[in-house]
C-alpha positions in Angstrom: 164.0 72.1 -18.9 165.7 74.9 -17.1 167.0 77.8 -18.9 169.2 80.1 -17.2 170.1 83.4 -18.4 171.9 86.1 -16.9 169.4 88.5 -19.3 167.3 90.3 -18.1 164.6 90.2 -20.7 164.8 86.1 -20.9 164.2 86.4 -17.1 161.0 88.7 -17.4 160.0 86.4 -20.7 160.3 83.3 -18.9 158.5 84.4 -15.5 155.4 86.1 -18.0 155.0 82.8 -19.6 154.9 81.0 -16.2 152.4 83.8 -14.9 150.2 83.3 -18.4 150.4 79.2 -18.2 149.4 79.4 -14.1 146.4 82.0 -15.1 145.2 79.6 -17.7 145.0 76.9 -15.2 143.3 79.3 -13.1 140.6 80.5 -14.9 140.1 76.9 -16.5 140.2 74.4 -14.0 139.6 75.8 -10.6 137.6 78.9 -11.1 135.1 76.8 -12.7 134.9 73.7 -10.3 134.7 76.0 -7.6 132.2 78.0 -9.4 130.3 74.9 -9.6 130.7 73.8 -6.1 129.3 76.7 -5.0 126.4 76.5 -7.0 125.4 73.3 -6.2 126.1 74.8 -2.4 123.4 77.3 -3.1 120.9 75.3 -4.9 120.7 73.1 -1.7 120.5 75.9 0.6 117.5 77.5 -1.4 115.4 73.7 -1.4 116.7 73.4 2.3 114.9 77.0 2.8 111.6 76.3 0.6 111.1 73.1 3.1 111.4 74.5 6.2 108.9 77.6 5.0 106.8 74.8 3.7 106.9 72.8 6.7 106.3 76.2 8.8 103.2 77.0 6.6 102.1 73.5 7.2 102.6 73.7 11.2 100.9 77.1 11.3 97.7 76.0 9.2 97.4 72.5 11.2 97.9 74.8 14.4 95.1 77.2 13.2 92.7 74.1 12.4 93.8 72.3 15.3 92.8 75.4 18.3 89.6 75.8 16.2 88.5 72.1 16.4 90.4 71.1 19.5 92.6 68.6 18.5 96.5 68.1 17.6 98.5 69.3 14.7 98.2 66.7 11.6 101.5 64.0 12.4 102.3 65.3 8.0 102.9 68.1 9.5 105.2 67.3 12.2 107.3 65.1 9.7 107.8 67.8 6.8 109.2 69.9 9.6 111.2 67.3 11.4 112.7 66.5 7.4 112.9 70.4 6.7 115.3 70.4 9.9 117.3 66.8 9.3 118.2 68.7 5.6 118.9 71.4 6.6 121.6 69.8 9.2 122.9 67.7 6.5 123.4 70.3 4.4 125.1 72.6 6.9 127.2 69.4 7.7 127.9 68.6 5.2 129.8 72.5 4.0 131.3 72.9 1.1 131.6 69.5 -0.3 129.7 68.8 -3.1 129.5 64.9 -3.1 127.5 65.3 0.6 125.4 68.3 0.0 124.0 66.0 -2.9 123.8 63.1 -1.0 121.6 64.8 1.4 119.6 66.6 -1.3 119.4 62.5 -3.2 118.3 61.6 1.5 115.5 64.3 1.9 113.7 64.9 -1.0 
């Protein structure tokens, strides 16, 4: 419904009501969805970093034990590093798509 009036008071009231409706929609729908997506991305990046740190520690300890015993690094450490690298690449490729980030988490946990 369109209401046309030459009275500037009605024009200002209509503008104010439109802005209030737009603000309510933004804060109730858009902002909450955006915050949820950002939190999911931050969480997946944190998990990826934890996996990378864990894999790095495993590789360092395996390298120390390998140099002292003369053998090669255990394959478990190598697979952990590869898994962390794949998770980080998957999260980076997913960008801001929450569904893809969740798929990365499920695949590499």
